[in-house]
N, CA, C and O of each residue as an XYZ file, in Angstrom:
768
protein
N      19.927     42.430     17.917
C      18.779     42.631     18.778
C      18.912     41.778     20.021
O      19.436     40.665     19.974
N      18.447     42.295     21.105
C      18.451     41.515     22.339
C      17.251     40.599     22.349
O      16.352     40.723     21.518
N      17.241     39.669     23.301
C      16.134     38.729     23.416
C      14.803     39.430     23.639
O      13.786     39.047     23.061
N      14.813     40.468     24.487
C      13.570     41.173     24.819
C      13.044     41.922     23.603
O      11.852     41.857     23.301
N      13.929     42.635     22.902
C      13.467     43.376     21.727
C      13.049     42.424     20.612
O      12.129     42.721     19.849
N      13.730     41.269     20.515
C      13.354     40.250     19.544
C      11.961     39.712     19.856
O      11.141     39.520     18.959
N      11.706     39.471     21.150
C      10.405     38.966     21.586
C       9.304     39.981     21.274
O       8.222     39.616     20.814
N       9.592     41.248     21.527
C       8.617     42.304     21.244
C       8.341     42.359     19.750
O       7.195     42.534     19.336
N       9.390     42.208     18.932
C       9.247     42.236     17.489
C       8.380     41.072     16.995
O       7.527     41.255     16.127
N       8.601     39.881     17.548
C       7.807     38.708     17.160
C       6.349     38.916     17.552
O       5.438     38.679     16.759
N       6.148     39.360     18.776
C       4.781     39.601     19.239
C       4.105     40.678     18.394
O       2.918     40.580     18.082
N       4.869     41.702     18.028
C       4.343     42.766     17.176
C       3.906     42.200     15.818
O       2.831     42.529     15.317
N       4.760     41.341     15.229
C       4.394     40.711     13.957
C       3.101     39.910     14.108
O       2.221     39.967     13.248
N       2.998     39.170     15.202
C       1.804     38.361     15.443
C       0.553     39.232     15.523
O      -0.480     38.905     14.939
N       0.655     40.339     16.246
C      -0.513     41.207     16.383
C      -0.892     41.836     15.050
O      -2.074     42.028     14.765
N       0.095     42.155     14.240
C      -0.205     42.693     12.904
C      -0.908     41.642     12.048
O      -1.804     41.958     11.265
N      -0.484     40.384     12.209
C      -1.116     39.288     11.465
C      -2.552     39.097     11.942
O      -3.475     39.004     11.133
N      -2.734     39.039     13.252
C      -4.048     38.754     13.837
C      -5.027     39.906     13.609
O      -6.162     39.688     13.186
N      -4.589     41.115     13.886
C      -5.510     42.251     13.847
C      -5.692     42.861     12.459
O      -6.764     43.373     12.136
N      -4.642     42.805     11.642
C      -4.699     43.521     10.367
C      -4.607     42.611      9.145
O      -4.580     43.100      8.016
N      -4.558     41.287      9.356
C      -4.363     40.348      8.229
C      -3.166     40.770      7.377
O      -3.224     40.736      6.148
N      -2.099     41.160      8.036
C      -0.917     41.713      7.379
C      -0.086     40.586      6.743
O       0.620     39.850      7.433
N      -0.189     40.473      5.417
C       0.561     39.440      4.685
C       2.066     39.630      4.808
O       2.816     38.661      4.931
N       2.496     40.867      4.775
C       3.935     41.151      4.862
C       4.489     40.738      6.225
O       5.596     40.206      6.309
N       3.733     40.978      7.281
C       4.159     40.559      8.623
C       4.229     39.030      8.690
O       5.138     38.468      9.300
N       3.272     38.377      8.064
C       3.272     36.909      8.058
C       4.488     36.382      7.294
O       5.160     35.454      7.744
N       4.759     36.977      6.144
C       5.916     36.574      5.335
C       7.210     36.766      6.132
O       8.081     35.896      6.112
N       7.339     37.877      6.823
C       8.523     38.153      7.647
C       8.656     37.113      8.755
O       9.742     36.586      8.997
N       7.551     36.825      9.418
C       7.551     35.820     10.484
C       7.971     34.454      9.931
O       8.793     33.755     10.524
N       7.394     34.093      8.791
C       7.695     32.798      8.180
C       9.184     32.677      7.862
O       9.835     31.724      8.290
N       9.719     33.632      7.120
C      11.121     33.546      6.706
C      12.091     33.707      7.874
O      13.218     33.213      7.815
N      11.672     34.379      8.912
C      12.544     34.540     10.083
C      12.629     33.260     10.907
O      13.683     32.951     11.463
N      11.542     32.522     10.990
C      11.501     31.377     11.907
C      11.487     30.006     11.232
O      11.708     28.990     11.892
N      11.237     29.971      9.956
C      11.165     28.680      9.274
C      12.425     27.837      9.490
O      12.303     26.679      9.890
N      13.634     28.368      9.244
C      14.841     27.538      9.406
C      15.019     27.005     10.831
O      15.306     25.823     11.022
N      14.850     27.867     11.817
C      15.084     27.413     13.197
C      14.000     26.437     13.658
O      14.284     25.526     14.435
N      12.767     26.617     13.190
C      11.708     25.668     13.553
C      11.917     24.313     12.869
O      11.549     23.275     13.419
N      12.504     24.327     11.678
C      12.840     23.052     11.010
C      13.909     22.301     11.803
O      13.832     21.083     11.962
N      14.894     23.026     12.292
C      15.929     22.403     13.132
C      15.292     21.840     14.393
O      15.614     20.728     14.812
N      14.392     22.600     14.997
C      13.687     22.138     16.196
C      12.881     20.869     15.893
O      12.909     19.918     16.674
N      12.174     20.853     14.779
C      11.390     19.668     14.396
C      12.304     18.469     14.169
O      11.905     17.323     14.378
N      13.543     18.745     13.735
C      14.515     17.681     13.514
C      14.904     16.936     14.779
O      15.464     15.843     14.700
N      14.620     17.502     15.942
C      14.858     16.781     17.204
C      13.919     15.581     17.327
O      14.240     14.593     17.987
N      12.766     15.682     16.686
C      11.749     14.637     16.787
C      11.716     13.733     15.554
O      11.451     12.535     15.648
N      11.991     14.337     14.401
C      11.811     13.631     13.130
C      13.107     13.690     12.333
O      13.718     14.750     12.196
N      13.516     12.543     11.812
C      14.793     12.451     11.102
C      14.749     13.006      9.681
O      15.759     13.503      9.183
N      13.618     12.931      9.036
C      13.511     13.298      7.634
C      13.353     14.818      7.473
O      12.408     15.414      7.990
N      14.295     15.428      6.749
C      14.309     16.891      6.583
C      13.047     17.396      5.884
O      12.469     18.403      6.293
N      12.618     16.694      4.823
C      11.428     17.121      4.080
C      10.182     17.065      4.955
O       9.325     17.945      4.878
N      10.081     16.030      5.788
C       8.934     15.927      6.695
C       8.948     17.065      7.710
O       7.899     17.611      8.051
N      10.134     17.420      8.191
C      10.250     18.555      9.126
C       9.771     19.840      8.456
O       9.014     20.612      9.044
N      10.217     20.058      7.227
C       9.808     21.263      6.502
C       8.298     21.286      6.287
O       7.662     22.329      6.434
N       7.727     20.135      5.939
C       6.271     20.055      5.752
C       5.528     20.398      7.038
O       4.538     21.129      7.020
N       6.011     19.867      8.142
C       5.362     20.127      9.433
C       5.419     21.609      9.779
O       4.429     22.182     10.233
N       6.571     22.226      9.567
C       6.709     23.652      9.884
C       5.827     24.487      8.946
O       5.176     25.435      9.387
N       5.807     24.141      7.671
C       4.931     24.864      6.740
C       3.469     24.717      7.152
O       2.711     25.687      7.141
N       3.082     23.500      7.514
C       1.706     23.274      7.975
C       1.398     24.081      9.229
O       0.282     24.569      9.404
N       2.386     24.219     10.094
C       2.206     25.021     11.310
C       1.905     26.471     10.952
O       0.979     27.072     11.495
N       2.686     27.024     10.042
C       2.443     28.406      9.632
C       1.089     28.546      8.930
O       0.377     29.531      9.127
N       0.749     27.563      8.122
C      -0.547     27.590      7.446
C      -1.687     27.553      8.466
O      -2.675     28.277      8.337
N      -1.537     26.707      9.470
C      -2.538     26.603     10.533
C      -2.662     27.935     11.283
O      -3.764     28.374     11.611
N      -1.537     28.555     11.543
C      -1.559     29.853     12.236
C      -2.274     30.899     11.380
O      -3.075     31.682     11.891
N      -1.984     30.910     10.080
C      -2.633     31.884      9.207
C      -4.147     31.649      9.156
O      -4.934     32.592      9.237
N      -4.537     30.396      9.023
C      -5.971     30.081      8.912
C      -6.745     30.372     10.202
O      -7.920     30.738     10.159
N      -6.087     30.209     11.329
C      -6.784     30.392     12.616
C      -6.396     31.700     13.292
O      -6.625     31.874     14.489
N      -5.813     32.615     12.536
C      -5.259     33.837     13.122
C      -6.293     34.650     13.894
O      -5.947     35.305     14.878
N      -7.538     34.621     13.475
C      -8.567     35.431     14.144
C      -8.966     34.848     15.500
O      -9.468     35.558     16.371
N      -8.736     33.545     15.661
C      -9.149     32.914     16.928
C      -7.959     32.497     17.795
O      -8.136     31.813     18.804
N      -6.759     32.901     17.410
C      -5.567     32.523     18.184
C      -5.576     33.148     19.570
O      -5.927     34.314     19.751
N      -5.185     32.346     20.526
C      -5.016     32.857     21.890
C      -3.558     32.668     22.280
O      -3.092     31.540     22.443
N      -2.857     33.748     22.424
C      -1.449     33.689     22.801
C      -1.381     33.903     24.308
O      -1.567     35.016     24.800
N      -1.113     32.821     25.029
C      -1.115     32.898     26.493
C       0.216     33.359     27.059
O       0.247     34.019     28.097
N       1.316     33.026     26.398
C       2.606     33.474     26.928
C       3.314     34.362     25.918
O       3.467     35.562     26.148
N       3.749     33.782     24.796
C       4.422     34.591     23.778
C       4.216     33.938     22.418
O       3.886     32.757     22.320
N       4.415     34.723     21.386
C       4.275     34.218     20.019
C       5.317     33.137     19.744
O       5.029     32.144     19.076
N       6.521     33.334     20.261
C       7.590     32.342     20.085
C       7.167     31.002     20.699
O       7.333     29.954     20.076
N       6.626     31.039     21.912
C       6.172     29.800     22.560
C       5.057     29.134     21.762
O       5.007     27.909     21.656
N       4.165     29.945     21.203
C       3.085     29.397     20.385
C       3.650     28.645     19.182
O       3.223     27.530     18.882
N       4.613     29.262     18.496
C       5.237     28.612     17.337
C       5.907     27.299     17.733
O       5.670     26.262     17.112
N       6.737     27.347     18.760
C       7.491     26.166     19.193
C       6.545     25.064     19.663
O       6.719     23.900     19.304
N       5.549     25.427     20.464
C       4.609     24.432     20.985
C       3.794     23.806     19.859
O       3.555     22.599     19.860
N       3.369     24.620     18.905
C       2.590     24.096     17.779
C       3.423     23.132     16.940
O       2.932     22.077     16.539
N       4.676     23.485     16.673
C       5.559     22.584     15.916
C       5.789     21.291     16.692
O       5.736     20.203     16.119
N       6.043     21.407     17.981
C       6.271     20.220     18.816
C       5.051     19.296     18.777
O       5.192     18.090     18.578
N       3.866     19.854     18.965
C       2.646     19.042     18.948
C       2.408     18.410     17.578
O       1.953     17.270     17.486
N       2.715     19.148     16.525
C       2.578     18.599     15.171
C       3.548     17.444     14.951
O       3.198     16.456     14.306
N       4.757     17.560     15.477
C       5.743     16.473     15.373
C       5.248     15.230     16.110
O       5.367     14.113     15.609
N       4.702     15.432     17.285
C       4.188     14.299     18.070
C       3.024     13.640     17.334
O       2.940     12.413     17.279
N       2.125     14.448     16.768
C       1.010     13.896     15.986
C       1.526     13.105     14.786
O       1.024     12.025     14.475
N       2.532     13.659     14.124
C       3.138     12.992     12.968
C       3.703     11.631     13.369
O       3.491     10.635     12.678
N       4.423     11.597     14.487
C       5.023     10.340     14.954
C       3.951      9.319     15.325
O       4.102      8.130     15.046
N       2.878      9.775     15.950
C       1.769      8.865     16.276
C       1.170      8.287     15.001
O       0.905      7.088     14.914
N       0.962      9.144     14.023
C       0.392      8.700     12.751
C       1.312      7.679     12.086
O       0.843      6.661     11.576
N       2.607      7.945     12.089
C       3.571      7.017     11.495
C       3.557      5.679     12.226
O       3.663      4.621     11.606
N       3.427      5.736     13.541
C       3.380      4.503     14.334
C       2.146      3.685     13.967
O       2.223      2.463     13.844
N       1.016      4.352     13.795
C      -0.216      3.664     13.399
C      -0.052      3.078     12.001
O      -0.443      1.937     11.755
N       0.530      3.861     11.075
C       0.755      3.368      9.712
C       1.679      2.158      9.724
O       1.422      1.171      9.034
N       2.751      2.229     10.504
C       3.694      1.119     10.581
C       3.008     -0.121     11.142
O       3.193     -1.227     10.634
N       2.224      0.069     12.178
C       1.504     -1.043     12.791
C       0.541     -1.663     11.780
O       0.421     -2.886     11.697
N      -0.146     -0.814     11.012
C      -1.072     -1.302      9.993
C      -0.319     -2.081      8.915
O      -0.750     -3.162      8.513
N       0.802     -1.536      8.449
C       1.584     -2.220      7.409
C       2.109     -3.555      7.919
O       2.152     -4.538      7.179
N       2.503     -3.584      9.173
C       2.989     -4.823      9.772
C       1.870     -5.870      9.799
O       2.091     -7.038      9.477
N       0.660     -5.433     10.189
C      -0.483     -6.361     10.212
C      -0.818     -6.838      8.805
O      -1.122     -8.013      8.602
N      -0.763     -5.923      7.826
C      -1.052     -6.296      6.445
C      -0.028     -7.306      5.928
O      -0.388     -8.274      5.258
N       1.236     -7.081      6.237
C       2.281     -8.007      5.792
C       2.055     -9.389      6.394
O       2.216    -10.401      5.713
N       1.683     -9.429      7.661
C       1.402    -10.709      8.314
C       0.208    -11.376      7.657
O       0.222    -12.581      7.402
N      -0.832    -10.585      7.381
C      -2.036    -11.134      6.756
C      -1.709    -11.680      5.362
O      -2.170    -12.758      4.989
N      -0.907    -10.922      4.593
C      -0.525    -11.369      3.255
C       0.298    -12.650      3.330
O       0.127    -13.545      2.502
N       1.182    -12.744      4.306
C       1.989    -13.945      4.466
C       1.092    -15.146      4.762
O       1.278    -16.221      4.190
N       0.133    -14.964      5.646
C      -0.783    -16.061      5.981
C      -1.632    -16.442      4.775
O      -1.871    -17.625      4.532
N      -2.091    -15.444      4.016
C      -2.868    -15.719      2.810
C      -2.006    -16.463      1.799
O      -2.470    -17.398      1.146
N      -0.753    -16.045      1.672
C       0.179    -16.711      0.765
C       0.346    -18.173      1.166
O       0.347    -19.063      0.315
N       0.487    -18.412      2.469
C       0.609    -19.789      2.951
C      -0.644    -20.588      2.613
O      -0.550    -21.745      2.205
N      -1.816    -19.977      2.781
C      -3.074    -20.644      2.424
C      -3.123    -20.939      0.936
O      -3.564    -22.013      0.527
N      -2.667    -19.976      0.111
C      -2.664    -20.168     -1.335
C      -1.753    -21.315     -1.729
O      -2.101    -22.116     -2.596
N      -0.582    -21.401     -1.097
C       0.338    -22.501     -1.398
C      -0.331    -23.825     -1.069
O      -0.289    -24.771     -1.855
N      -0.949    -23.877      0.104
C      -1.621    -25.100      0.518
C      -2.733    -25.443     -0.467
O      -2.868    -26.597     -0.873
N      -3.522    -24.458     -0.850
C      -4.625    -24.693     -1.769
C      -4.115    -25.114     -3.141
O      -4.704    -25.988     -3.776
N      -3.033    -24.508     -3.604
C      -2.464    -24.866     -4.899
C      -1.944    -26.294     -4.879
O      -2.188    -27.056     -5.814
N      -1.230    -26.664     -3.822
C      -0.737    -28.041     -3.710
C      -1.895    -29.025     -3.654
O      -1.854    -30.090     -4.270
N      -2.920    -28.657     -2.915
C      -4.104    -29.498     -2.806
C      -4.759    -29.660     -4.178
O      -5.165    -30.761     -4.551
N      -4.858    -28.577     -4.912
C      -5.451    -28.603     -6.243
C      -4.634    -29.479     -7.189
O      -5.198    -30.264     -7.951
N      -3.321    -29.350     -7.144
C      -2.462    -30.181     -7.992
C      -2.656    -31.660     -7.696
O      -2.694    -32.486     -8.608
N      -2.779    -31.988     -6.415
C      -3.016    -33.388     -6.037
C      -4.345    -33.884     -6.585
O      -4.425    -35.007     -7.082
N      -5.384    -33.068     -6.503
C      -6.702    -33.465     -7.015
C      -6.660    -33.687     -8.522
O      -7.228    -34.656     -9.027
N      -5.984    -32.786     -9.241
C      -5.878    -32.931    -10.694
C      -5.089    -34.184    -11.039
O      -5.463    -34.921    -11.952
N      -3.996    -34.434    -10.316
C      -3.193    -35.640    -10.556
C      -4.027    -36.895    -10.328
O      -3.974    -37.829    -11.128
N      -4.800    -36.922     -9.235
C      -5.660    -38.089     -8.961
C      -6.716    -38.262    -10.050
O      -7.008    -39.383    -10.468
N      -7.291    -37.142    -10.511
C      -8.301    -37.218    -11.566
C      -7.671    -37.721    -12.863
O      -8.279    -38.512    -13.583
N      -6.455    -37.264    -13.162
C      -5.760    -37.734    -14.371
C      -5.475    -39.226    -14.302
O      -5.556    -39.925    -15.313
N      -5.143    -39.713    -13.115
C      -4.857    -41.140    -12.948
C      -6.090    -41.996    -13.193
O      -5.969    -43.183    -13.497
N      -7.269    -41.410    -13.065
C      -8.519    -42.134    -13.310
C      -8.792    -42.315    -14.804
O      -9.583    -43.171    -15.198
N      -8.130    -41.501    -15.633
C      -8.362    -41.575    -17.078
C      -7.668    -42.792    -17.683
O      -6.603    -43.197    -17.218
N      -8.270    -43.373    -18.720
C      -7.561    -44.418    -19.472
C      -6.274    -43.835    -20.069
O      -6.187    -42.634    -20.325
N      -5.291    -44.691    -20.285
C      -3.969    -44.234    -20.733
C      -4.020    -43.374    -21.993
O      -3.380    -42.324    -22.053
N      -4.784    -43.818    -23.008
C      -4.809    -43.064    -24.268
C      -5.426    -41.673    -24.079
O      -4.953    -40.709    -24.682
N      -6.473    -41.551    -23.255
C      -7.085    -40.246    -22.989
C      -6.131    -39.354    -22.190
O      -5.980    -38.167    -22.483
N      -5.494    -39.943    -21.181
C      -4.575    -39.174    -20.342
C      -3.407    -38.635    -21.172
O      -3.023    -37.475    -21.024
N      -2.849    -39.470    -22.037
C      -1.711    -39.056    -22.854
C      -2.085    -37.868    -23.746
O      -1.346    -36.885    -23.809
N      -3.219    -37.952    -24.428
C      -3.662    -36.867    -25.307
C      -3.939    -35.600    -24.490
O      -3.557    -34.503    -24.899
N      -4.593    -35.747    -23.349
C      -4.898    -34.601    -22.487
C      -3.610    -33.914    -22.026
O      -3.489    -32.692    -22.115
N      -2.653    -34.700    -21.536
C      -1.389    -34.131    -21.048
C      -0.607    -33.445    -22.162
O      -0.027    -32.379    -21.958
N      -0.596    -34.068    -23.353
C       0.121    -33.450    -24.471
C      -0.483    -32.090    -24.824
O       0.242    -31.140    -25.119
N      -1.809    -32.005    -24.791
C      -2.471    -30.758    -25.148
C      -2.387    -29.723    -24.033
O      -1.986    -28.583    -24.272
N      -2.755    -30.107    -22.836
C      -2.885    -29.128    -21.755
C      -1.575    -28.807    -21.050
O      -1.383    -27.674    -20.608
N      -0.680    -29.760    -20.933
C       0.552    -29.527    -20.177
C       1.761    -29.270    -21.064
O       2.676    -28.539    -20.685
N       1.760    -29.876    -22.250
C       2.922    -29.722    -23.130
C       2.667    -28.736    -24.264
O       3.603    -28.337    -24.957
N       1.412    -28.341    -24.460
C       1.090    -27.303    -25.428
C       0.969    -27.750    -26.873
O       0.983    -26.910    -27.773
N       0.854    -29.031    -27.120
C       0.700    -29.516    -28.491
C      -0.701    -29.216    -29.010
O      -1.674    -29.231    -28.256
N      -0.789    -28.939    -30.321
C      -2.096    -28.749    -30.956
C      -2.680    -30.121    -31.270
O      -1.987    -31.136    -31.202
N      -3.961    -30.135    -31.614
C      -4.611    -31.407    -31.958
C      -3.918    -32.055    -33.161
O      -3.735    -33.272    -33.190
N      -3.540    -31.254    -34.138
C      -2.867    -31.774    -35.340
C      -1.520    -32.395    -34.961
O      -1.189    -33.484    -35.431
N      -0.751    -31.722    -34.127
C       0.553    -32.249    -33.702
C       0.388    -33.556    -32.924
O       1.164    -34.494    -33.107
N      -0.611    -33.612    -32.066
C      -0.857    -34.838    -31.290
C      -1.228    -35.973    -32.237
O      -0.743    -37.096    -32.094
N      -2.089    -35.674    -33.202
C      -2.512    -36.696    -34.168
C      -1.303    -37.249    -34.920
O      -1.193    -38.460    -35.112
N      -0.403    -36.376    -35.344
C       0.791    -36.816    -36.069
C       1.692    -37.666    -35.179
O       2.171    -38.715    -35.609
N       1.928    -37.227    -33.948
C       2.832    -37.946    -33.034
C       2.263    -39.299    -32.614
O       3.017    -40.252    -32.422
N       0.945    -39.393    -32.470
C       0.333    -40.632    -31.978
C      -0.197    -41.519    -33.108
O      -0.729    -42.602    -32.864
N      -0.044    -41.047    -34.343
C      -0.538    -41.788    -35.506
C      -2.031    -42.091    -35.390
O      -2.475    -43.218    -35.609
N      -2.791    -41.054    -35.040
C      -4.248    -41.155    -34.987
C      -4.822    -39.947    -35.716
O      -4.093    -39.002    -36.019
N      -6.107    -39.970    -35.998
C      -6.723    -38.850    -36.718
C      -6.988    -37.680    -35.766
O      -7.048    -37.843    -34.547
N      -7.143    -36.510    -36.358
C      -7.463    -35.318    -35.579
C      -8.819    -35.508    -34.907
O      -9.013    -35.073    -33.772
N      -9.767    -36.161    -35.604
C     -11.090    -36.430    -35.025
C     -10.963    -37.303    -33.784
O     -11.703    -37.112    -32.819
N     -10.044    -38.250    -33.793
C      -9.831    -39.111    -32.623
C      -9.262    -38.287    -31.471
O      -9.651    -38.476    -30.319
N      -8.350    -37.381    -31.778
C      -7.798    -36.496    -30.745
C      -8.927    -35.664    -30.140
O      -9.012    -35.520    -28.921
N      -9.795    -35.115    -30.996
C     -10.934    -34.327    -30.504
C     -11.833    -35.166    -29.608
O     -12.282    -34.699    -28.561
N     -12.097    -36.399    -30.015
C     -12.939    -37.301    -29.226
C     -12.283    -37.603    -27.881
O     -12.946    -37.563    -26.845
N     -10.985    -37.906    -27.891
C     -10.261    -38.196    -26.643
C     -10.280    -36.987    -25.701
O     -10.480    -37.129    -24.495
N     -10.068    -35.797    -26.271
C     -10.080    -34.586    -25.443
C     -11.463    -34.347    -24.860
O     -11.600    -33.987    -23.691
N     -12.481    -34.548    -25.677
C     -13.852    -34.359    -25.198
C     -14.162    -35.318    -24.051
O     -14.718    -34.912    -23.030
N     -13.801    -36.594    -24.221
C     -14.044    -37.594    -23.171
C     -13.227    -37.284    -21.914
O     -13.742    -37.361    -20.799
N     -11.963    -36.936    -22.099
C     -11.114    -36.680    -20.928
C     -11.594    -35.441    -20.164
O     -11.580    -35.433    -18.933
N     -12.017    -34.401    -20.880
C     -12.541    -33.206    -20.205
C     -13.831    -33.516    -19.453
O     -14.056    -33.021    -18.349
N     -14.668    -34.338    -20.064
C     -15.920    -34.724    -19.406
C     -15.624    -35.490    -18.121
O     -16.225    -35.217    -17.083
N     -14.702    -36.445    -18.185
C     -14.334    -37.231    -16.999
C     -13.649    -36.353    -15.943
O     -13.898    -36.506    -14.747
N     -12.800    -35.449    -16.385
C     -12.105    -34.552    -15.445
C     -13.112    -33.638    -14.743
O     -13.023    -33.423    -13.534
N     -14.070    -33.100    -15.507
C     -15.099    -32.244    -14.894
C     -15.894    -33.011    -13.848
O     -16.193    -32.489    -12.774
N     -16.230    -34.247    -14.169
C     -17.001    -35.058    -13.229
C     -16.179    -35.343    -11.970
O     -16.698    -35.250    -10.858
N     -14.908    -35.687    -12.137
C     -14.032    -35.978    -10.992
C     -13.806    -34.749    -10.120
O     -13.727    -34.862     -8.897
N     -13.702    -33.587    -10.737
C     -13.327    -32.366    -10.015
C     -14.506    -31.414     -9.789
O     -14.298    -30.246     -9.461
N     -15.735    -31.897     -9.958
C     -16.907    -31.009     -9.879
C     -17.001    -30.272     -8.543
O     -17.441    -29.123     -8.506
N     -16.596    -30.913     -7.454
C     -16.669    -30.266     -6.141
C     -15.602    -29.187     -5.966
O     -15.704    -28.337     -5.082
N     -14.589    -29.230     -6.808
C     -13.468    -28.301     -6.663
C     -13.420    -27.260     -7.785
O     -12.433    -26.537     -7.921
N     -14.477    -27.187     -8.580
C     -14.490    -26.269     -9.715
C     -14.200    -24.814     -9.318
O     -13.413    -24.155     -9.998
N     -14.808    -24.287     -8.238
C     -14.477    -22.896     -7.865
C     -12.991    -22.716     -7.553
O     -12.403    -21.691     -7.899
N     -12.391    -23.695     -6.908
C     -10.971    -23.621     -6.579
C     -10.126    -23.672     -7.848
O      -9.137    -22.948     -7.971
N     -10.515    -24.521     -8.783
C      -9.784    -24.632    -10.051
C      -9.871    -23.315    -10.814
O      -8.868    -22.825    -11.333
N     -11.066    -22.748    -10.879
C     -11.230    -21.469    -11.577
C     -10.409    -20.370    -10.918
O      -9.833    -19.520    -11.597
N     -10.361    -20.395     -9.605
C      -9.614    -19.385     -8.860
C      -8.120    -19.452     -9.165
O      -7.475    -18.417     -9.330
N      -7.575    -20.643     -9.239
C      -6.123    -20.782     -9.399
C      -5.662    -20.909    -10.845
O      -4.503    -20.625    -11.147
N      -6.531    -21.320    -11.724
C      -6.100    -21.553    -13.102
C      -6.402    -20.383    -14.032
O      -5.850    -20.311    -15.130
N      -7.267    -19.468    -13.609
C      -7.656    -18.390    -14.518
C      -7.477    -17.042    -13.895
O      -7.759    -16.026    -14.530
């Protein structure tokens, strides 16, 4: 077919689609132009699947708006222009998404830095509070909370009764709560 007869054929298919809701004409148009429009979309977008999606969306848009379509020059130009505009919209959207992800990554990094600072600060506060405890209370507290020993194991290792371990833990927790009362929300945030 020559270019002119091809153009007439495309325009004819378009008019059959617009005026008669001709599914067969639409199917013919789709299968005739889908491959070449995907190649055209590939000039703008590197990803083959994204190109195919854009071209499919273009045909879907044409089908949905077929009754209100205004073809000012030719059906071929309408197809090409619609695909081109869809590619540009896609690229704009990707740019916005990339910009958003970049901002989120920066925000997460800054939050991470704040968390590190807060965690270090919290560790210092706990260390200072532990230093305020008498040696026997601190030892029992550290064995239980940091080393994972049970009350029975601590009692055996320190040659004291389990009741004494319970008393030491109760006193040390009371003193620790009093020392760290202003930082309780921070402790809950990082420890639980």
